[in-house]
N, C-alpha and C positions, 0 to 999 in steps of 0.2 A: 605477753611477749608480742612485739609488733613485727609483722612480716613485711619486708621490702620487696616490692615487685618491680622488675625492670621492664618498663613498657616499651622501650626501644630495643627491638630485637633485630640484629643485623641480618639474620636469615630471612626476615619478613620483608626487607627492602627489595623492590622490583627492579630497580635500575640505579645508574650512577649519575650524578649531577655534573654534567660537563661545562655548564655555564659558570665557570669560576674565573678568577682574575687572570690566570695564565693564558687561558684560551682566548679571552677577549683581547688581551694585550698582543698576543701573537697575530690575531686577525687584523688588528689595527696596523701592526708593523708591516704585514704582507700588503695591505692596501696602500699604505704610504709608499712602499717600494714600487708597487705597480704604477702608481701615479707619477712617481719620480722617473721611472724608466720610460714611460710614455712621453713625459715632458722632454727628456733628453733625446728621444728619438725624433720628436718634432723639431727640436732645436737643430739636430743634425741635418734633417731634411731642409730646413730653412737655410742653413749654411751652404749646403750643396746647391740649392737653387740660386743663392746669391752669387756663388762662384761661377755658375753657368751663365748668369746674366752678365757678370763682369767680363767673362771670357768672350761672350758675344759682342759686347760693347767694344772691347779691345780689337777684336777681329774687324768690326765695322770701321773703326777709326783707322786701322792699318790699311784696309781696302780703300778708304777715302783718300788717305795720303798717297797710296800707290797710284790712284787714278789722277790725282793732281800732278804727280810727278810725270806720268805719261803724257798728260795734256800739255804740260810745260815743255817736254821734249818735242812733242809734235809741233807746237807753236814755234819753237826754236828752229826745227828743221824746215818748216814752211818759210820762215824769214830768211834762212840761209839759201833756200832754193830761189826765192825771189831776188835776193841780192846777187846770186850767181847768174841768174837769167839777165839781170840788168847789166852786169859786167860783160856778159857774153854779147849782148846787143851793142854795148859801147865799143867793145873790141871789134865787132864786125863792122860797125860804122867807121872806125878808124882805118880798117883794112880796105873796105869797099864803101866809100862815102856816097851818100845819096846824090843823084844827078837829076837835073831838070825838074826840080821839086814843084815849081810854080805851074808849069805846063801840065804836069801829071796831076796835080791837085785840081786844077780847073777841069780836067777830063773826068776825074772821079766825081766831082760835084755835078758835072753836066750829065752824068749817067743816072743820077737820082731821079726817081719818080716824084710827082708832086706831093705825095703823102709820105715821103721819106726825108730824113735829115741825117747829116754826118755828125758823129760824136767826136771821133778822134782819128788821126791818120799818122802813120809812122813809115817813112820811106827808108829803103835800104838798097844801096847800089843803083844800077841803071834802071831796074824794073821791079825790084822787090818792094812790097808794100804790106803793111799790117793796119787794119782799120776796124773801127766799130761804127756800124750803121744801124739806124733805127727806122722802122716802118710800121704803119698801122695794120698791115696784113702780112701774113706769112708768105703769101704768094708774091709779095714785093721783092723777095730775094731773087726769084727767077728772072723777073724783069730787070733787076739791077745787074745780074750776071750777063744778060743779053746786052745791056748797055755798055758794060765793060769790054765785052768781046768786040763791040763796034768801035770802041775808042782806039785811036792810033797808038797811044803809048802802052796799052795793055792788050793789044791784039795777039792772040795765041798764048797769052800768059795763063798757066794753070792756076786756078783759084781754089783754095782749100777752105771749106767751111769749118771753123773751129767750134762754134757753139751757136745755138739758137735759144733764146730765153724770152719767155713771155713776162712782161712787166706792166705796171699800171701807173698812170699819172693822175693826180687829183687836182681839180680846179675848183676854186670857190667863187661863187657869184652872189650878188646881192649888195644893196647899199645899207645906209644907216637905218632907213625906215622899213626895210624889207628883211625877210628872213634869209639868213645866209645858207646857201645850198652848195653842197659839194658834189661835183660831177667827176666820175671815175672814167678815165680814158685808157683803155688797154692798148698796148703796142708790143712790138717785138724788137729785141736787140740782137743784131747779127754781128758775129765776130769772124772776120775773113782775113785770109793771108794769101798773097800771091807771090810766087817765087819760081824761077826757072828750074830750081833744083828739086821741086816737088815731083815725086814719081806718080804716074797714073795709078788708078785703083787696080790692084791685082798685079802690079809690076814690081820690079825690084829697084831700090834707090841707087 
C-alpha cells in the first residue's frame, strides 16, 4: 500500500504573499491618480497666472488710455486759454487802441544796451506795452529798466517782469576745406509788461 504524504502544510507557512495582481494594480491606479491630480493642480496654477497677467495688461492699457485722455483735455484747455487771451487782447485793443507807436518803439529800442536786441513788441493804449527782449547777460535787464525809466514815453511806468529764461544760440563756422565748428552762445530772454494798472509789490490792485 502506497502512502501519500502532503508536503505542503498550511500551518508551516510563515507569512502571506502580498505581491499579487490586485495589490500591484491598486498601486498603479493610486500612482496614476496622484500624477493626474498634480497635473491638474499645475494647470490650475498656470490658468490663474495667465488670468493675473491678462488683468495686469488690461489695467495698464486702461491707465494708458486714461493718461491719453487727460493729456488731450489739458492740450484742449491750453488751446482754449490761448484763444481766450488772444480775444481779450484784441478786445482791449479795440477799446483802448495803441497810441504813438512809432515814437514809443524808438524809445524802447534806444534803451537797449549794445549786447541786447528786441524780439517782439505789443502796444496797448497810451502807455501799455508787452515785449520780449534778449540779452547776453542777466544783468542787462537792470540796465534796460534804467533806460526805460529815463525814456519820456515810459517815465514812471510800472514794469512787470513776467519771465527770465536762459537760452542758447548755435553758430556754425568753417568753409569747404576746413572742419565745421559749432559755437554755442548763451543768452537770456526777458518777458516784460508795462501798464499803469499794475499794482506795486505788496499793494492791492
